[in-house]
C-alpha positions, -999 to 999 in steps of 0.1 A, spaced: -741 509 94 -705 512 106 -682 539 91 -648 523 86 -616 542 93 -592 532 65 -563 555 75 -575 586 55 -593 602 85 -628 592 75 -654 617 88 -675 602 116 -656 569 115 -666 545 143 -648 513 135 -616 499 120 -632 467 108 -664 456 91 -690 432 105 -679 407 78 -643 408 92 -655 402 127 -676 372 116 -648 357 94 -622 360 122 -646 346 148 -656 317 126 -620 307 119 -613 305 156 -646 289 167 -659 319 186 -696 326 188 -708 360 176 -743 372 167 -756 367 132 -776 399 130 -758 428 114 -771 453 140 -759 431 169 -724 428 153 -723 466 148 -731 471 184 -703 448 195 -679 467 171 -689 500 188 -684 486 223 -650 474 212 -641 509 199 -654 525 231 -628 503 250 -600 511 225 -608 549 227 -602 547 265 -565 537 260 -535 559 255 -514 550 224 -478 557 213 -473 583 186 -496 612 179 -529 618 163 -525 627 126 -552 654 130 -565 668 163 -601 665 151 -600 629 139 -629 608 153 -608 577 164 -573 574 179 -559 558 148 -543 565 124 -513 579 142 -480 596 132 -445 596 147 -444 558 151 -414 540 135 -424 516 108 -460 528 106 -472 552 79 -495 580 91 -523 567 69 -520 531 81 -542 512 106 -520 483 118 -534 448 116 -528 445 153 -552 474 159 -579 458 137 -574 424 153 -577 439 188 -610 455 178 -623 421 166 -611 404 197 -628 430 218 -660 427 198 -660 390 204 -654 395 241 -681 422 243 -706 395 233 -703 380 268 -684 407 288 -688 443 299 -655 457 286 -655 490 306 -666 476 340 -649 494 368 -675 491 396 -668 478 431 -680 443 434 -675 437 471 -691 459 497 -681 440 529 -648 443 547 -649 408 560 -671 377 560 -670 342 575 -686 310 565 -679 281 589 -641 280 593 -634 301 562 -629 338 567 -623 364 540 -612 400 545 -614 427 517 -590 457 516 -605 491 515 -638 494 497 -636 459 482 -622 450 448 -630 461 413 -638 439 383 -618 451 352 -619 434 318 -586 418 308 -577 395 279 -544 380 270 -555 379 234 -563 416 233 -531 424 252 -511 405 226 -524 428 199 -526 461 217 -496 458 240 -469 473 218 -491 502 207 -500 514 242 -480 540 262 -462 525 291 -478 533 324 -456 547 351 -464 549 388 -459 583 404 -459 584 442 -463 617 460 
């Protein structure tokens, strides 16, 4: 059973949303999700794993809280609030996790060049990496993530 973070720093919290919320959201939009509770819980956890890998604006309310939300020092957000965008992002990620590996970062090409007939392809370096991306998730998470900056040395 999922332990839902409601903004009060729930001990051992592992989700911002319930399986019922995932199902209702998916059904309204015509997305397929499992019907078994255990399968939905697993997708919710995979979504949280992805969300926990991100860096968010603001600060943790408590250093020992299990999840990265709630947060403080964010204009317009109370320190005991989980924004609906964060909840919707978890749901979108849970739906995506049904058919995608969200934390894939493995090299998927191991050749530096290949030719088939008149077509030739060359890969840079060690190939390319497959990384999960979603415009729907980015729409919800984008404003809550720290801006990444490139540092060249």
